[in-house]
N, C-alpha and C positions, 0 to 999 in steps of 0.2 A: 496480422493478429485477428484472431476470431473468438467470439463468445463461446464458452463451454459451461457445462453444469457438472463438474466432476468433484467438487469439494463440498463439504458441509461442516457446520460448527456444532460443537457440543459444549454448552456452557460448563464451567468448572465451579462446583458449588464452593462458596465461601472465598472465591478468588477475585470477586469484583468484576473488573472489566476484561478479564482474560477468558479465553476459550481454548478448546482442543480443535485443531484443524484436521479433519479426517479426509483421506484421499484413497480411493479404491478400498474402502472399508478398513483401512489401517490408519491408526493414529500417526499423523505426520509430524506436528509440533504444536506447542503451545504458542498462541498469538494474542496480541492485544485486540480487543473488540468483542462485541456481542452478535453482529450480523455480518453476513457477506454482502457487500454492495454490488460487487462485480467479479467476474472471473474470466480470464482469457487464456488462450494457447498462443504462445509467441515463439520466436526462433530459439530463445534460451530455455523454454520449458513452459512455465505458467506464471501468470501474474494474477494474485488474488488481492482483492481490495476489501477490507473490513472496516467497520464503523463501531463506535462505542455506543450508539443508540440514544445520544442526547443532543437534539438539534439546537439546543441553546448554548452548548459549549461542546460542539462536536470535534472529535479527532477522527481522521481517516488514516489508515495504515495500509501500506503496499508491501506485499510479499512477493519476491521473485524466487521461484522454486524450479529446480531442474525436472527433467522428465520423470524421475523416480519420486519426486515430492520432497526433496532435500532442500533446505534453505540456501539460497545463494546471497541474497541481500534483502534489507528491509529499510524503509523510510517512512516517516509519518508527517502529517500535515494538520495543524491546529494551533490555537492559541487561547490561553485562559481568558475567559470573560468575552470571547468572540464567538458568535453563532456561525455555523457553517453547515451547509448542506451540499452534498455531492450531487451535481446535475450536469446535464448536457455533455455526457461523455462522448468524445469524438475519436475514433480510431484512425489516426492519421497515416500510419504505416505499421510494419510488423515490429517496429522498435520505438514507437511514440504514440502517446495519447494526450489529448487535451481535454480539460474539463472546467466546470465552473465551481467555485467554492467561495466562502466569505461574500456573500452577495453576488456581485457581478464580476469578481476578479477571475480571470482565466489563468490556469495553470498548466504546465507541460511536465509529462513524466517521460524521460528518455530511458530506454534499455540499451546499455552499452554491450557491444560484442566481447570486449574484454574489460575488466575492471580498472578503475583509475582512482587515484588519490583526489579527494575533494576537500578544500578547506572549509571550515565552519563559518557561517555567516552570523555575525552578532545580531541579536534581536530578530531573528528570522523565525517565521512560523514553521520552518522545516526542522524536524527532530530525528535523530538517529539513536534508537535504543541501544544499538550495539556500540555507539561511540562514533566520533568523527575519524579517529585514527584508523588507518587501514584503507584497503581498496574497496570500491563501490561500483556495482553494476547499474544502480538506479540513481538518476539525477533528476531531482525535482526543482523546478524553477518557475517563477511567476512569468507569464507572457507579458511582452512589452506592449 
């Protein structure tokens, strides 16, 4: 996995915490968040990390896109009334990153080569806007 600078955000007026993600000067998709925190090239295409821009109740959103910029999967991390700041991103391999969020909690994001079904975890800080039903490439879990 390598850091890239191929995407940019265009805020959507009157849409609150949503923005347009632009890739190669072409509108790719509407995403949650106001800022791009990080973007990487990986074996599946690209991983783009966005944030809402509120460190007192932050949400971070991970978008996996293919090489043309089409959405493959998405997952978010955050919890109401909990502050979180994305820090200490560590690129472990082409399919795994680790980072700190919620103070000193370490989290791991895995990018699978082929999607799998993942059961929802009750009371988890992990959220899927597209719903839990279906197959997912992105697996977000707290490090032990």
